[in-house]
Phi, psi and omega in degrees: 000152182277139177238153179227140176265126179284120180286156178239164179296330176296318179298315179301316181296317179296317178299319180297318180298310181295315181298316179298319180296318179295314182296320183276347181226067185297340181272358185276121178278175186309307184295322178293320178297317178301313180296326181288327186264323182262133000263006186301317184256331182193166177285164183299315180294326176294318176302313183296317179295319181291318176300316178299323177297316177297322178292315179300322180278358180060032175281327175230164172219166183263136174238127180258133176229120187057237179253022182245147177257133175240143177257135185231134175298140180289128177283153182055040184302320183298321178292315180294323177297316178302316179295320179296313179299318180297317181295310183289327179293314178296319178297313179300317181301311182291322177296318179295318178301314180295319181296316182293327175301317180287334183297326178310315184275319188282328191305312187294343181271358181271161173278169187303315181297319177296319179300316180295314181299314180298312182299313179300316181295314181296314181295318178300315181292325175296316179295320178294322178293319177297321175299321177301315178294324177296317178298317178297316177302315183296319182283327183279314180198097185293350182259001184217141177270101182282334183254037182304314181298319180293318178300316180295318180294323176297318177302317179292323177295320177298315177301317181298318178298316178295327176294320177299315178298312184303324183267007181270147181297337181261019184311314185298335178269319186288312187303309180298323180293317179295318180295323177298317178297314181293332181305324182294338180257005179276156179300142176246176174297124185291133174233135180292146178282133180264000000 
């Protein structure tokens, strides 16, 4: 199953600090960057985790000169990000379709807690995948739905998951718990950020 790490505002701020430092000091090697950021902005292990996050997201990359490492902002990041989102969204979509096919048979043999955990995970991942297609639609052509078939298929997969729950002997226990979980990702009354 696909997992996602929920980002926090602290992570964004740390990434911004490291990225700004790299961007504003292109001649600064790894150790100099470390000295500039640690301990004023974050601890060393936090710096390393945040740097790794930037590398994983391909926001920066490593360039080696002699025996020193330099971090460089990725050129054409918006294009590469678009390609990355497209790749992971399509992969998630196909993995979820295959997983849900197997779920028909496997689900009824699980205990109630496993059923709830599986259902929450699958629904969350379906919604996140649909968000990925929405983001791609918005960036590629905001006036046309390019991923119409995928959006429709995700809608059908969500229906299928609810159908599995509905036909399960533990429906009365599973359904309210799953709806409670989904409630946290449903739209709320919009409040402007201050």
